[in-house]
ZAMINU-488632 format. One record per residue (C-alpha): chain; x negated, y negated, z. Coordinates in Angstrom, 3 decimals, decimal comma, m for minus. Each point is the difference from the previous one (the first is absolute). Layout:
N
SITE fise        u        v        w
SITE    A        X        Y        Z
...
This chain:
83
SITE fise        u        v        w
SITE    A    0,000    0,000    0,000
SITE    A   m2,813   m2,421    0,795
SITE    A   m1,994    0,701   m3,165
SITE    A    1,668   m2,744   m2,048
SITE    A   m2,672    0,322   m2,686
SITE    A    1,487    3,405   m0,877
SITE    A    3,611   m1,218   m0,197
SITE    A   m0,373   m0,627   m3,740
SITE    A    0,123    3,783   m0,449
SITE    A    3,526    0,227    1,455
SITE    A    1,614   m3,273   m1,130
SITE    A    1,395    0,050   m3,576
SITE    A   m2,114   m1,682   m2,705
SITE    A   m2,327   m1,472    2,639
SITE    A   m3,516   m0,779   m1,172
SITE    A   m1,382   m1,479    3,234
SITE    A    0,738   m0,240    3,717
SITE    A   m2,401   m1,673    2,417
SITE    A   m0,103   m1,484    3,478
SITE    A    0,009   m3,813   m0,138
SITE    A    0,067   m0,661    3,752
SITE    A    1,167    1,442    3,304
SITE    A    1,377   m2,832    2,157
SITE    A    1,202    1,354    3,358
SITE    A    2,211    3,097   m0,109
SITE    A    0,603   m0,081   m3,759
SITE    A   m1,993    0,306   m3,210
SITE    A    0,244   m1,935   m3,256
SITE    A   m0,443    2,347   m2,953
SITE    A   m0,489   m1,163   m3,584
SITE    A    1,816    2,085   m2,641
SITE    A   m0,254   m0,094   m3,785
SITE    A    2,222    1,958   m2,394
SITE    A   m0,821    0,534   m3,683
SITE    A    2,202    1,501   m2,683
SITE    A   m1,354   m0,609   m3,482
SITE    A   m0,272   m3,768   m0,440
SITE    A    2,168   m0,742    3,047
SITE    A   m1,617   m0,765    3,364
SITE    A    1,391   m1,058    3,361
SITE    A   m2,007   m0,934    3,090
SITE    A    1,109   m0,790    3,532
SITE    A   m1,001    0,292    3,645
SITE    A    1,860    2,212    2,462
SITE    A    0,237   m0,675    3,723
SITE    A   m0,446    3,445    1,579
SITE    A    0,905    1,091    3,539
SITE    A   m0,961    3,412    1,363
SITE    A    2,103    1,831    2,591
SITE    A   m2,278    2,865    1,010
SITE    A    2,520    1,653    2,349
SITE    A    2,653    0,220   m2,741
SITE    A   m2,552    0,798   m2,755
SITE    A    1,474   m2,959   m1,871
SITE    A   m1,391   m2,782   m2,166
SITE    A    2,326   m2,926   m0,702
SITE    A   m0,690   m2,596   m2,667
SITE    A    1,267   m3,230   m1,523
SITE    A   m1,278   m2,526   m2,525
SITE    A   m2,273   m2,589    1,629
SITE    A    1,910   m2,920   m1,524
SITE    A   m2,640   m2,563    1,011
SITE    A   m2,496    1,746   m2,333
SITE    A    0,126   m0,059   m3,825
SITE    A    2,454    2,638   m1,262
SITE    A    1,434    1,071   m3,358
SITE    A    2,797    1,962    1,695
SITE    A    2,938   m1,900    1,485
SITE    A    0,685    2,327    2,930
SITE    A   m0,907    3,407    1,384
SITE    A    0,380    1,647    3,369
SITE    A    0,290    3,479    1,419
SITE    A   m1,794    2,701    1,916
SITE    A   m1,793    3,321   m0,375
SITE    A   m0,008    2,810    2,547
SITE    A   m2,642    2,700    0,052
SITE    A    0,556    3,331    1,736
SITE    A   m1,972    3,250    0,094
SITE    A    1,077    2,640   m2,485
SITE    A    1,773    2,897    1,803
SITE    A   m2,512    2,708    0,840
SITE    A   m3,053   m2,272   m0,211
SITE    A   m1,990   m0,360    3,219
């Protein structure tokens, strides 16, 4: 969950993800999508909830962004049978 540099492998059409800064209890993560000639870049404000295995995100609207709005969460749980 904390390896934001690897997020490009799981987000659709994402060519780059990188940590921009980590102010306090959140991280700002730069994201760039590419699909042919189309590109979109933005910064996500990320909050980690370790106890719930959850990452919540929203567009950091004070940063440059090509996407009007985005928000949501991801939850990560162990696969049944894995130690």
